[in-house]
PDB file of N, CA, C and O in Angstrom:
ATOM      1  N   MET A   1      93.829 103.554 102.933  1.00  0.00           N
ATOM      2  CA  MET A   1      93.402 103.306 101.571  1.00  0.00           C
ATOM      3  C   MET A   1      94.333 102.272 100.944  1.00  0.00           C
ATOM      4  O   MET A   1      95.552 102.345 101.103  1.00  0.00           O
ATOM      5  N   VAL A   2      93.759 101.326 100.244  1.00  0.00           N
ATOM      6  CA  VAL A   2      94.538 100.288  99.566  1.00  0.00           C
ATOM      7  C   VAL A   2      94.584 100.600  98.078  1.00  0.00           C
ATOM      8  O   VAL A   2      93.546 100.808  97.450  1.00  0.00           O
ATOM      9  N   ARG A   3      95.760 100.632  97.528  1.00  0.00           N
ATOM     10  CA  ARG A   3      95.949 100.866  96.091  1.00  0.00           C
ATOM     11  C   ARG A   3      96.423  99.576  95.442  1.00  0.00           C
ATOM     12  O   ARG A   3      96.680  98.588  96.130  1.00  0.00           O
ATOM     13  N   ARG A   4      96.538  99.584  94.140  1.00  0.00           N
ATOM     14  CA  ARG A   4      96.953  98.419  93.345  1.00  0.00           C
ATOM     15  C   ARG A   4      96.007  97.238  93.558  1.00  0.00           C
ATOM     16  O   ARG A   4      96.410  96.163  94.001  1.00  0.00           O
ATOM     17  N   VAL A   5      94.760  97.471  93.234  1.00  0.00           N
ATOM     18  CA  VAL A   5      93.724  96.448  93.329  1.00  0.00           C
ATOM     19  C   VAL A   5      93.402  95.963  91.926  1.00  0.00           C
ATOM     20  O   VAL A   5      93.114  96.765  91.037  1.00  0.00           O
ATOM     21  N   LEU A   6      93.451  94.658  91.727  1.00  0.00           N
ATOM     22  CA  LEU A   6      93.099  94.051  90.449  1.00  0.00           C
ATOM     23  C   LEU A   6      91.632  93.669  90.472  1.00  0.00           C
ATOM     24  O   LEU A   6      91.199  92.938  91.363  1.00  0.00           O
ATOM     25  N   VAL A   7      90.868  94.145  89.517  1.00  0.00           N
ATOM     26  CA  VAL A   7      89.477  93.717  89.351  1.00  0.00           C
ATOM     27  C   VAL A   7      89.502  92.620  88.295  1.00  0.00           C
ATOM     28  O   VAL A   7      89.704  92.887  87.110  1.00  0.00           O
ATOM     29  N   ASP A   8      89.296  91.389  88.735  1.00  0.00           N
ATOM     30  CA  ASP A   8      89.441  90.210  87.881  1.00  0.00           C
ATOM     31  C   ASP A   8      88.089  89.535  87.705  1.00  0.00           C
ATOM     32  O   ASP A   8      87.617  88.850  88.613  1.00  0.00           O
ATOM     33  N   GLN A   9      87.464  89.720  86.555  1.00  0.00           N
ATOM     34  CA  GLN A   9      86.157  89.115  86.288  1.00  0.00           C
ATOM     35  C   GLN A   9      86.217  87.595  86.227  1.00  0.00           C
ATOM     36  O   GLN A   9      85.176  86.940  86.284  1.00  0.00           O
ATOM     37  N   GLY A  10      87.407  87.019  86.113  1.00  0.00           N
ATOM     38  CA  GLY A  10      87.550  85.563  86.082  1.00  0.00           C
ATOM     39  C   GLY A  10      87.733  84.957  87.466  1.00  0.00           C
ATOM     40  O   GLY A  10      87.714  83.734  87.608  1.00  0.00           O
ATOM     41  N   SER A  11      87.907  85.775  88.469  1.00  0.00           N
ATOM     42  CA  SER A  11      88.118  85.283  89.825  1.00  0.00           C
ATOM     43  C   SER A  11      86.779  85.139  90.536  1.00  0.00           C
ATOM     44  O   SER A  11      85.891  85.976  90.381  1.00  0.00           O
ATOM     45  N   SER A  12      86.643  84.081  91.311  1.00  0.00           N
ATOM     46  CA  SER A  12      85.410  83.881  92.073  1.00  0.00           C
ATOM     47  C   SER A  12      85.622  84.187  93.553  1.00  0.00           C
ATOM     48  O   SER A  12      84.763  83.883  94.381  1.00  0.00           O
ATOM     49  N   ALA A  13      86.755  84.784  93.887  1.00  0.00           N
ATOM     50  CA  ALA A  13      87.047  85.108  95.282  1.00  0.00           C
ATOM     51  C   ALA A  13      87.661  86.499  95.379  1.00  0.00           C
ATOM     52  O   ALA A  13      88.278  86.992  94.435  1.00  0.00           O
ATOM     53  N   GLU A  14      87.480  87.113  96.533  1.00  0.00           N
ATOM     54  CA  GLU A  14      88.131  88.378  96.829  1.00  0.00           C
ATOM     55  C   GLU A  14      89.348  88.058  97.691  1.00  0.00           C
ATOM     56  O   GLU A  14      89.230  87.401  98.725  1.00  0.00           O
ATOM     57  N   ILE A  15      90.501  88.519  97.264  1.00  0.00           N
ATOM     58  CA  ILE A  15      91.761  88.197  97.919  1.00  0.00           C
ATOM     59  C   ILE A  15      92.374  89.472  98.480  1.00  0.00           C
ATOM     60  O   ILE A  15      92.411  90.500  97.804  1.00  0.00           O
ATOM     61  N   LEU A  16      92.851  89.403  99.702  1.00  0.00           N
ATOM     62  CA  LEU A  16      93.630  90.480 100.294  1.00  0.00           C
ATOM     63  C   LEU A  16      94.970  89.876 100.686  1.00  0.00           C
ATOM     64  O   LEU A  16      95.023  88.886 101.414  1.00  0.00           O
ATOM     65  N   TYR A  17      96.046  90.474 100.203  1.00  0.00           N
ATOM     66  CA  TYR A  17      97.370  89.956 100.507  1.00  0.00           C
ATOM     67  C   TYR A  17      97.810  90.438 101.877  1.00  0.00           C
ATOM     68  O   TYR A  17      97.517  91.564 102.278  1.00  0.00           O
ATOM     69  N   TYR A  18      98.516  89.575 102.589  1.00  0.00           N
ATOM     70  CA  TYR A  18      98.861  89.820 103.988  1.00  0.00           C
ATOM     71  C   TYR A  18      99.673  91.102 104.172  1.00  0.00           C
ATOM     72  O   TYR A  18      99.512  91.782 105.185  1.00  0.00           O
ATOM     73  N   THR A  19     100.531  91.443 103.227  1.00  0.00           N
ATOM     74  CA  THR A  19     101.310  92.675 103.347  1.00  0.00           C
ATOM     75  C   THR A  19     100.393  93.901 103.389  1.00  0.00           C
ATOM     76  O   THR A  19     100.639  94.829 104.159  1.00  0.00           O
ATOM     77  N   ALA A  20      99.352  93.911 102.578  1.00  0.00           N
ATOM     78  CA  ALA A  20      98.380  95.014 102.601  1.00  0.00           C
ATOM     79  C   ALA A  20      97.570  94.975 103.886  1.00  0.00           C
ATOM     80  O   ALA A  20      97.284  96.017 104.474  1.00  0.00           O
ATOM     81  N   PHE A  21      97.200  93.785 104.320  1.00  0.00           N
ATOM     82  CA  PHE A  21      96.461  93.599 105.576  1.00  0.00           C
ATOM     83  C   PHE A  21      97.225  94.236 106.733  1.00  0.00           C
ATOM     84  O   PHE A  21      96.639  94.960 107.536  1.00  0.00           O
ATOM     85  N   LYS A  22      98.519  93.974 106.824  1.00  0.00           N
ATOM     86  CA  LYS A  22      99.355  94.528 107.889  1.00  0.00           C
ATOM     87  C   LYS A  22      99.559  96.031 107.706  1.00  0.00           C
ATOM     88  O   LYS A  22      99.561  96.774 108.687  1.00  0.00           O
ATOM     89  N   ALA A  23      99.732  96.489 106.464  1.00  0.00           N
ATOM     90  CA  ALA A  23      99.983  97.906 106.188  1.00  0.00           C
ATOM     91  C   ALA A  23      98.805  98.781 106.611  1.00  0.00           C
ATOM     92  O   ALA A  23      98.995  99.931 107.007  1.00  0.00           O
ATOM     93  N   VAL A  24      97.597  98.241 106.529  1.00  0.00           N
ATOM     94  CA  VAL A  24      96.404  98.989 106.927  1.00  0.00           C
ATOM     95  C   VAL A  24      96.311  99.074 108.457  1.00  0.00           C
ATOM     96  O   VAL A  24      95.606  99.932 108.988  1.00  0.00           O
ATOM     97  N   GLY A  25      97.013  98.195 109.153  1.00  0.00           N
ATOM     98  CA  GLY A  25      97.031  98.253 110.610  1.00  0.00           C
ATOM     99  C   GLY A  25      96.257  97.156 111.305  1.00  0.00           C
ATOM    100  O   GLY A  25      96.078  97.212 112.522  1.00  0.00           O
ATOM    101  N   PHE A  26      95.798  96.169 110.578  1.00  0.00           N
ATOM    102  CA  PHE A  26      95.087  95.052 111.192  1.00  0.00           C
ATOM    103  C   PHE A  26      96.070  94.101 111.855  1.00  0.00           C
ATOM    104  O   PHE A  26      97.256  94.076 111.527  1.00  0.00           O
ATOM    105  N   THR A  27      95.551  93.315 112.799  1.00  0.00           N
ATOM    106  CA  THR A  27      96.351  92.276 113.448  1.00  0.00           C
ATOM    107  C   THR A  27      95.674  90.933 113.215  1.00  0.00           C
ATOM    108  O   THR A  27      94.563  90.869 112.688  1.00  0.00           O
ATOM    109  N   LYS A  28      96.346  89.872 113.607  1.00  0.00           N
ATOM    110  CA  LYS A  28      95.786  88.529 113.432  1.00  0.00           C
ATOM    111  C   LYS A  28      94.487  88.342 114.216  1.00  0.00           C
ATOM    112  O   LYS A  28      93.701  87.448 113.905  1.00  0.00           O
ATOM    113  N   ASP A  29      94.258  89.177 115.227  1.00  0.00           N
ATOM    114  CA  ASP A  29      93.012  89.098 116.005  1.00  0.00           C
ATOM    115  C   ASP A  29      91.791  89.454 115.165  1.00  0.00           C
ATOM    116  O   ASP A  29      90.673  89.081 115.520  1.00  0.00           O
ATOM    117  N   HIS A  30      91.981  90.161 114.069  1.00  0.00           N
ATOM    118  CA  HIS A  30      90.880  90.554 113.190  1.00  0.00           C
ATOM    119  C   HIS A  30      90.475  89.441 112.213  1.00  0.00           C
ATOM    120  O   HIS A  30      89.470  89.567 111.513  1.00  0.00           O
ATOM    121  N   LEU A  31      91.240  88.373 112.166  1.00  0.00           N
ATOM    122  CA  LEU A  31      91.020  87.308 111.183  1.00  0.00           C
ATOM    123  C   LEU A  31      90.156  86.178 111.724  1.00  0.00           C
ATOM    124  O   LEU A  31      90.130  85.913 112.926  1.00  0.00           O
ATOM    125  N   SER A  32      89.452  85.520 110.812  1.00  0.00           N
ATOM    126  CA  SER A  32      88.714  84.291 111.097  1.00  0.00           C
ATOM    127  C   SER A  32      89.330  83.185 110.261  1.00  0.00           C
ATOM    128  O   SER A  32      89.856  83.435 109.177  1.00  0.00           O
ATOM    129  N   LEU A  33      89.263  81.960 110.767  1.00  0.00           N
ATOM    130  CA  LEU A  33      89.841  80.831 110.032  1.00  0.00           C
ATOM    131  C   LEU A  33      88.950  80.391 108.884  1.00  0.00           C
ATOM    132  O   LEU A  33      87.728  80.531 108.934  1.00  0.00           O
ATOM    133  N   VAL A  34      89.585  79.856 107.847  1.00  0.00           N
ATOM    134  CA  VAL A  34      88.892  79.268 106.703  1.00  0.00           C
ATOM    135  C   VAL A  34      89.268  77.796 106.674  1.00  0.00           C
ATOM    136  O   VAL A  34      90.446  77.457 106.785  1.00  0.00           O
ATOM    137  N   ASP A  35      88.279  76.915 106.527  1.00  0.00           N
ATOM    138  CA  ASP A  35      88.541  75.472 106.570  1.00  0.00           C
ATOM    139  C   ASP A  35      89.080  74.902 105.266  1.00  0.00           C
ATOM    140  O   ASP A  35      89.818  73.917 105.286  1.00  0.00           O
ATOM    141  N   ALA A  36      88.729  75.498 104.143  1.00  0.00           N
ATOM    142  CA  ALA A  36      89.095  74.941 102.847  1.00  0.00           C
ATOM    143  C   ALA A  36      90.290  75.694 102.258  1.00  0.00           C
ATOM    144  O   ALA A  36      90.445  76.891 102.500  1.00  0.00           O
ATOM    145  N   PRO A  37      91.136  75.001 101.487  1.00  0.00           N
ATOM    146  CA  PRO A  37      92.249  75.693 100.836  1.00  0.00           C
ATOM    147  C   PRO A  37      91.761  76.526  99.662  1.00  0.00           C
ATOM    148  O   PRO A  37      90.666  76.308  99.143  1.00  0.00           O
ATOM    149  N   LEU A  38      92.565  77.461  99.260  1.00  0.00           N
ATOM    150  CA  LEU A  38      92.307  78.267  98.074  1.00  0.00           C
ATOM    151  C   LEU A  38      93.090  77.643  96.931  1.00  0.00           C
ATOM    152  O   LEU A  38      94.300  77.444  97.047  1.00  0.00           O
ATOM    153  N   VAL A  39      92.415  77.328  95.822  1.00  0.00           N
ATOM    154  CA  VAL A  39      93.075  76.691  94.677  1.00  0.00           C
ATOM    155  C   VAL A  39      92.996  77.635  93.498  1.00  0.00           C
ATOM    156  O   VAL A  39      91.907  78.031  93.082  1.00  0.00           O
ATOM    157  N   GLY A  40      94.161  78.002  92.952  1.00  0.00           N
ATOM    158  CA  GLY A  40      94.224  78.917  91.823  1.00  0.00           C
ATOM    159  C   GLY A  40      94.282  78.199  90.501  1.00  0.00           C
ATOM    160  O   GLY A  40      94.106  76.983  90.433  1.00  0.00           O
ATOM    161  N   PHE A  41      94.531  78.961  89.440  1.00  0.00           N
ATOM    162  CA  PHE A  41      94.548  78.369  88.107  1.00  0.00           C
ATOM    163  C   PHE A  41      95.723  77.430  87.899  1.00  0.00           C
ATOM    164  O   PHE A  41      95.711  76.646  86.950  1.00  0.00           O
ATOM    165  N   THR A  42      96.748  77.482  88.763  1.00  0.00           N
ATOM    166  CA  THR A  42      97.864  76.539  88.641  1.00  0.00           C
ATOM    167  C   THR A  42      97.515  75.185  89.244  1.00  0.00           C
ATOM    168  O   THR A  42      98.227  74.205  89.027  1.00  0.00           O
ATOM    169  N   GLY A  43      96.413  75.127  90.007  1.00  0.00           N
ATOM    170  CA  GLY A  43      95.993  73.876  90.636  1.00  0.00           C
ATOM    171  C   GLY A  43      96.672  73.598  91.954  1.00  0.00           C
ATOM    172  O   GLY A  43      96.393  72.578  92.584  1.00  0.00           O
ATOM    173  N   ILE A  44      97.562  74.481  92.393  1.00  0.00           N
ATOM    174  CA  ILE A  44      98.269  74.292  93.653  1.00  0.00           C
ATOM    175  C   ILE A  44      97.452  74.935  94.779  1.00  0.00           C
ATOM    176  O   ILE A  44      97.170  76.132  94.737  1.00  0.00           O
ATOM    177  N   PRO A  45      97.075  74.138  95.783  1.00  0.00           N
ATOM    178  CA  PRO A  45      96.287  74.713  96.875  1.00  0.00           C
ATOM    179  C   PRO A  45      97.147  75.570  97.798  1.00  0.00           C
ATOM    180  O   PRO A  45      98.323  75.276  98.012  1.00  0.00           O
ATOM    181  N   VAL A  46      96.556  76.627  98.342  1.00  0.00           N
ATOM    182  CA  VAL A  46      97.209  77.483  99.326  1.00  0.00           C
ATOM    183  C   VAL A  46      96.497  77.252 100.644  1.00  0.00           C
ATOM    184  O   VAL A  46      95.299  77.508 100.766  1.00  0.00           O
ATOM    185  N   TYR A  47      97.235  76.767 101.628  1.00  0.00           N
ATOM    186  CA  TYR A  47      96.659  76.506 102.942  1.00  0.00           C
ATOM    187  C   TYR A  47      96.982  77.663 103.884  1.00  0.00           C
ATOM    188  O   TYR A  47      97.657  78.617 103.497  1.00  0.00           O
ATOM    189  N   SER A  48      96.507  77.577 105.089  1.00  0.00           N
ATOM    190  CA  SER A  48      96.713  78.596 106.119  1.00  0.00           C
ATOM    191  C   SER A  48      96.185  79.950 105.681  1.00  0.00           C
ATOM    192  O   SER A  48      96.828  80.979 105.885  1.00  0.00           O
ATOM    193  N   VAL A  49      95.010  79.935 105.078  1.00  0.00           N
ATOM    194  CA  VAL A  49      94.369  81.192 104.705  1.00  0.00           C
ATOM    195  C   VAL A  49      93.367  81.574 105.787  1.00  0.00           C
ATOM    196  O   VAL A  49      92.856  80.720 106.511  1.00  0.00           O
ATOM    197  N   SER A  50      93.102  82.843 105.880  1.00  0.00           N
ATOM    198  CA  SER A  50      92.131  83.368 106.831  1.00  0.00           C
ATOM    199  C   SER A  50      91.169  84.259 106.082  1.00  0.00           C
ATOM    200  O   SER A  50      91.321  84.462 104.877  1.00  0.00           O
ATOM    201  N   LYS A  51      90.171  84.799 106.781  1.00  0.00           N
ATOM    202  CA  LYS A  51      89.232  85.696 106.118  1.00  0.00           C
ATOM    203  C   LYS A  51      88.941  86.880 107.016  1.00  0.00           C
ATOM    204  O   LYS A  51      89.110  86.820 108.234  1.00  0.00           O
ATOM    205  N   ILE A  52      88.495  87.964 106.383  1.00  0.00           N
ATOM    206  CA  ILE A  52      88.109  89.177 107.086  1.00  0.00           C
ATOM    207  C   ILE A  52      87.035  89.870 106.255  1.00  0.00           C
ATOM    208  O   ILE A  52      87.099  89.866 105.025  1.00  0.00           O
ATOM    209  N   VAL A  53      86.067  90.455 106.912  1.00  0.00           N
ATOM    210  CA  VAL A  53      85.021  91.209 106.226  1.00  0.00           C
ATOM    211  C   VAL A  53      85.369  92.692 106.358  1.00  0.00           C
ATOM    212  O   VAL A  53      85.558  93.202 107.462  1.00  0.00           O
ATOM    213  N   LEU A  54      85.449  93.376 105.209  1.00  0.00           N
ATOM    214  CA  LEU A  54      85.823  94.794 105.177  1.00  0.00           C
ATOM    215  C   LEU A  54      84.828  95.589 104.352  1.00  0.00           C
ATOM    216  O   LEU A  54      84.264  95.068 103.390  1.00  0.00           O
ATOM    217  N   PRO A  55      84.608  96.842 104.716  1.00  0.00           N
ATOM    218  CA  PRO A  55      83.756  97.703 103.881  1.00  0.00           C
ATOM    219  C   PRO A  55      84.532  98.168 102.660  1.00  0.00           C
ATOM    220  O   PRO A  55      85.685  98.584 102.774  1.00  0.00           O
ATOM    221  N   ILE A  56      83.904  98.099 101.497  1.00  0.00           N
ATOM    222  CA  ILE A  56      84.515  98.512 100.234  1.00  0.00           C
ATOM    223  C   ILE A  56      83.641  99.602  99.634  1.00  0.00           C
ATOM    224  O   ILE A  56      82.414  99.499  99.630  1.00  0.00           O
ATOM    225  N   PHE A  57      84.278 100.633  99.135  1.00  0.00           N
ATOM    226  CA  PHE A  57      83.560 101.738  98.511  1.00  0.00           C
ATOM    227  C   PHE A  57      84.064 101.956  97.100  1.00  0.00           C
ATOM    228  O   PHE A  57      85.270 102.051  96.872  1.00  0.00           O
ATOM    229  N   ALA A  58      83.140 102.035  96.150  1.00  0.00           N
ATOM    230  CA  ALA A  58      83.438 102.373  94.754  1.00  0.00           C
ATOM    231  C   ALA A  58      82.487 103.504  94.388  1.00  0.00           C
ATOM    232  O   ALA A  58      81.302 103.282  94.141  1.00  0.00           O
ATOM    233  N   GLY A  59      83.019 104.706  94.357  1.00  0.00           N
ATOM    234  CA  GLY A  59      82.146 105.856  94.128  1.00  0.00           C
ATOM    235  C   GLY A  59      81.213 106.024  95.298  1.00  0.00           C
ATOM    236  O   GLY A  59      81.666 106.125  96.438  1.00  0.00           O
ATOM    237  N   LEU A  60      79.933 106.056  95.046  1.00  0.00           N
ATOM    238  CA  LEU A  60      78.935 106.225  96.105  1.00  0.00           C
ATOM    239  C   LEU A  60      78.403 104.897  96.640  1.00  0.00           C
ATOM    240  O   LEU A  60      77.581 104.886  97.556  1.00  0.00           O
ATOM    241  N   VAL A  61      78.859 103.789  96.083  1.00  0.00           N
ATOM    242  CA  VAL A  61      78.372 102.467  96.477  1.00  0.00           C
ATOM    243  C   VAL A  61      79.308 101.869  97.523  1.00  0.00           C
ATOM    244  O   VAL A  61      80.526 101.862  97.347  1.00  0.00           O
ATOM    245  N   GLY A  62      78.726 101.368  98.616  1.00  0.00           N
ATOM    246  CA  GLY A  62      79.490 100.710  99.657  1.00  0.00           C
ATOM    247  C   GLY A  62      78.948  99.324  99.937  1.00  0.00           C
ATOM    248  O   GLY A  62      77.733  99.130  99.991  1.00  0.00           O
ATOM    249  N   LEU A  63      79.835  98.357 100.117  1.00  0.00           N
ATOM    250  CA  LEU A  63      79.459  96.972 100.413  1.00  0.00           C
ATOM    251  C   LEU A  63      80.399  96.397 101.455  1.00  0.00           C
ATOM    252  O   LEU A  63      81.557  96.807 101.538  1.00  0.00           O
ATOM    253  N   ASP A  64      79.920  95.454 102.249  1.00  0.00           N
ATOM    254  CA  ASP A  64      80.790  94.660 103.109  1.00  0.00           C
ATOM    255  C   ASP A  64      81.208  93.432 102.315  1.00  0.00           C
ATOM    256  O   ASP A  64      80.359  92.674 101.845  1.00  0.00           O
ATOM    257  N   VAL A  65      82.508  93.234 102.167  1.00  0.00           N
ATOM    258  CA  VAL A  65      83.040  92.158 101.332  1.00  0.00           C
ATOM    259  C   VAL A  65      83.917  91.246 102.178  1.00  0.00           C
ATOM    260  O   VAL A  65      84.753  91.714 102.951  1.00  0.00           O
ATOM    261  N   GLU A  66      83.715  89.929 102.024  1.00  0.00           N
ATOM    262  CA  GLU A  66      84.541  88.952 102.715  1.00  0.00           C
ATOM    263  C   GLU A  66      85.779  88.654 101.868  1.00  0.00           C
ATOM    264  O   GLU A  66      85.667  88.144 100.753  1.00  0.00           O
ATOM    265  N   PHE A  67      86.941  88.970 102.397  1.00  0.00           N
ATOM    266  CA  PHE A  67      88.203  88.728 101.716  1.00  0.00           C
ATOM    267  C   PHE A  67      88.880  87.503 102.294  1.00  0.00           C
ATOM    268  O   PHE A  67      88.823  87.267 103.501  1.00  0.00           O
ATOM    269  N   ILE A  68      89.515  86.730 101.446  1.00  0.00           N
ATOM    270  CA  ILE A  68      90.418  85.676 101.881  1.00  0.00           C
ATOM    271  C   ILE A  68      91.797  86.316 101.975  1.00  0.00           C
ATOM    272  O   ILE A  68      92.272  86.924 101.016  1.00  0.00           O
ATOM    273  N   VAL A  69      92.433  86.180 103.123  1.00  0.00           N
ATOM    274  CA  VAL A  69      93.750  86.770 103.351  1.00  0.00           C
ATOM    275  C   VAL A  69      94.802  85.689 103.156  1.00  0.00           C
ATOM    276  O   VAL A  69      94.767  84.650 103.814  1.00  0.00           O
ATOM    277  N   VAL A  70      95.743  85.943 102.242  1.00  0.00           N
ATOM    278  CA  VAL A  70      96.808  84.978 101.964  1.00  0.00           C
ATOM    279  C   VAL A  70      98.162  85.663 102.108  1.00  0.00           C
ATOM    280  O   VAL A  70      98.309  86.854 101.832  1.00  0.00           O
ATOM    281  N   ASN A  71      99.137  84.889 102.542  1.00  0.00           N
ATOM    282  CA  ASN A  71     100.496  85.394 102.722  1.00  0.00           C
ATOM    283  C   ASN A  71     101.361  84.891 101.571  1.00  0.00           C
ATOM    284  O   ASN A  71     102.149  83.958 101.724  1.00  0.00           O
ATOM    285  N   LEU A  72     101.193  85.530 100.415  1.00  0.00           N
ATOM    286  CA  LEU A  72     101.929  85.188  99.200  1.00  0.00           C
ATOM    287  C   LEU A  72     102.428  86.470  98.563  1.00  0.00           C
ATOM    288  O   LEU A  72     101.839  87.530  98.772  1.00  0.00           O
ATOM    289  N   PRO A  73     103.510  86.396  97.783  1.00  0.00           N
ATOM    290  CA  PRO A  73     103.956  87.601  97.072  1.00  0.00           C
ATOM    291  C   PRO A  73     103.013  87.936  95.921  1.00  0.00           C
ATOM    292  O   PRO A  73     102.478  87.043  95.264  1.00  0.00           O
ATOM    293  N   SER A  74     102.813  89.242  95.681  1.00  0.00           N
ATOM    294  CA  SER A  74     101.959  89.687  94.588  1.00  0.00           C
ATOM    295  C   SER A  74     102.259  91.142  94.280  1.00  0.00           C
ATOM    296  O   SER A  74     102.590  91.911  95.182  1.00  0.00           O
ATOM    297  N   PRO A  75     102.147  91.530  93.012  1.00  0.00           N
ATOM    298  CA  PRO A  75     102.302  92.956  92.687  1.00  0.00           C
ATOM    299  C   PRO A  75     101.059  93.763  93.098  1.00  0.00           C
ATOM    300  O   PRO A  75     101.092  94.993  93.094  1.00  0.00           O
ATOM    301  N   TYR A  76      99.972  93.076  93.450  1.00  0.00           N
ATOM    302  CA  TYR A  76      98.731  93.723  93.857  1.00  0.00           C
ATOM    303  C   TYR A  76      98.566  93.638  95.364  1.00  0.00           C
ATOM    304  O   TYR A  76      99.175  92.791  96.017  1.00  0.00           O
ATOM    305  N   ASN A  77      97.742  94.513  95.908  1.00  0.00           N
ATOM    306  CA  ASN A  77      97.389  94.454  97.323  1.00  0.00           C
ATOM    307  C   ASN A  77      96.126  93.643  97.545  1.00  0.00           C
ATOM    308  O   ASN A  77      95.928  93.060  98.611  1.00  0.00           O
ATOM    309  N   ALA A  78      95.264  93.610  96.519  1.00  0.00           N
ATOM    310  CA  ALA A  78      93.996  92.895  96.628  1.00  0.00           C
ATOM    311  C   ALA A  78      93.509  92.532  95.231  1.00  0.00           C
ATOM    312  O   ALA A  78      93.892  93.152  94.239  1.00  0.00           O
ATOM    313  N   ILE A  79      92.658  91.517  95.178  1.00  0.00           N
ATOM    314  CA  ILE A  79      91.970  91.116  93.950  1.00  0.00           C
ATOM    315  C   ILE A  79      90.486  91.093  94.258  1.00  0.00           C
ATOM    316  O   ILE A  79      90.049  90.454  95.215  1.00  0.00           O
ATOM    317  N   LEU A  80      89.717  91.793  93.445  1.00  0.00           N
ATOM    318  CA  LEU A  80      88.266  91.756  93.567  1.00  0.00           C
ATOM    319  C   LEU A  80      87.732  90.888  92.438  1.00  0.00           C
ATOM    320  O   LEU A  80      88.042  91.122  91.269  1.00  0.00           O
ATOM    321  N   GLY A  81      86.933  89.891  92.785  1.00  0.00           N
ATOM    322  CA  GLY A  81      86.397  88.971  91.804  1.00  0.00           C
ATOM    323  C   GLY A  81      84.998  89.344  91.357  1.00  0.00           C
ATOM    324  O   GLY A  81      84.557  90.481  91.522  1.00  0.00           O
ATOM    325  N   ARG A  82      84.312  88.374  90.793  1.00  0.00           N
ATOM    326  CA  ARG A  82      82.987  88.626  90.196  1.00  0.00           C
ATOM    327  C   ARG A  82      81.846  88.393  91.153  1.00  0.00           C
ATOM    328  O   ARG A  82      80.692  88.441  90.727  1.00  0.00           O
ATOM    329  N   ASN A  83      82.100  88.146  92.415  1.00  0.00           N
ATOM    330  CA  ASN A  83      81.021  87.878  93.383  1.00  0.00           C
ATOM    331  C   ASN A  83      80.111  89.040  93.563  1.00  0.00           C
ATOM    332  O   ASN A  83      79.160  88.965  94.342  1.00  0.00           O
TER     333      ASN A  83
END
């Protein structure tokens, strides 16, 4: 289970931080490459990002969500956007 998830209605991407990715027990073999950089509100692009599709459950609703995995410091484990 992943805790400290930010639900950000202003975000257009779902982000999973690498520390949470590793804590859940995934390895780099579970990742797929992403060709484009991730650009945040600071305008600084983040390269070397990967993606993974994970099942997400909120109450009785379950969805498969594609997360961009980034290796950056954050007080959160994941960010869920408005997609």
